[in-house]
C-alpha positions as CSV (number, residue, x, y, z in Angstrom):
1,M,104.6,109.1,108.2
2,K,104.6,111.7,105.5
3,I,108.3,111.9,104.6
4,L,110.8,109.0,104.2
5,G,114.5,110.1,103.9
6,A,115.7,106.9,102.2
7,G,119.3,107.9,102.0
8,L,121.9,105.7,103.6
9,S,124.1,106.8,106.5
10,R,126.7,109.5,105.8
11,T,124.6,110.9,102.9
12,G,123.2,113.9,104.7
13,T,120.4,112.1,106.6
14,L,121.2,113.9,109.9
15,S,121.1,117.3,108.1
16,L,117.8,116.3,106.5
17,A,116.4,115.2,109.9
18,T,117.5,118.5,111.5
19,A,116.0,120.6,108.7
20,L,112.7,118.7,108.9
21,E,112.6,119.3,112.7
22,Q,113.3,123.0,112.1
23,L,110.3,123.0,109.7
24,G,108.1,121.6,112.4
25,F,107.9,117.9,111.4
26,S,108.1,115.3,114.2
27,T,111.2,113.4,113.0
28,I,113.2,110.3,114.0
29,H,116.7,109.6,112.7
30,W,118.4,106.2,113.1
31,V,116.2,104.3,115.4
32,P,117.0,100.6,114.8
33,E,114.6,99.4,117.5
34,R,111.6,100.1,115.3
35,L,112.6,97.4,112.7
36,R,114.9,95.2,114.8
37,D,112.6,92.1,114.5
38,V,112.6,92.5,110.7
39,M,116.4,92.9,110.5
40,M,116.9,89.9,112.8
41,G,114.5,87.7,110.9
42,T,112.3,87.0,113.9
43,N,109.1,88.3,112.3
44,D,107.9,86.3,109.3
45,N,105.0,88.7,108.5
46,P,105.9,92.2,109.7
47,D,103.6,95.1,109.7
48,F,105.5,98.1,108.4
49,R,103.1,100.7,109.8
50,R,105.4,101.4,112.6
51,Y,105.8,105.1,112.1
52,D,102.3,106.3,112.6
53,D,103.5,108.5,115.5
54,V,106.0,110.6,113.5
55,E,105.8,112.6,110.3
56,A,109.3,112.0,109.0
57,V,111.9,109.2,109.2
58,T,115.5,109.3,108.0
59,D,118.6,107.0,107.9
60,L,118.9,103.3,108.6
61,P,117.2,100.9,109.1
62,A,114.2,102.6,107.4
63,A,116.2,103.3,104.3
64,L,116.8,99.5,103.9
65,F,113.1,98.9,103.8
66,Y,112.0,101.9,101.7
67,R,109.9,99.8,99.3
68,E,107.9,98.2,102.2
69,L,107.5,101.5,104.0
70,L,106.2,103.3,100.9
71,E,103.7,100.4,100.4
72,A,102.6,100.8,104.0
73,Y,102.5,104.6,103.6
74,P,101.5,105.2,100.0
75,D,101.1,109.0,100.5
76,A,104.6,109.5,101.9
77,K,107.1,111.5,99.9
78,C,110.5,109.8,99.4
């Protein structure tokens, strides 16, 4: 992951995702399955490197875990 759109829903995250896609970035927007175990509390020691296959992530649930994701991807822009 190179870009983390840490905005909450209804703050332009879909527009950001669309713009990033148009610029050629592989982007995912609002994919709760990627962090479901963290949100449900079923993983006591989660690995936040779950976005190695994409260049940009926007919206929830990633925005809720932006600190952890920036630690996992220290070169990412937020």
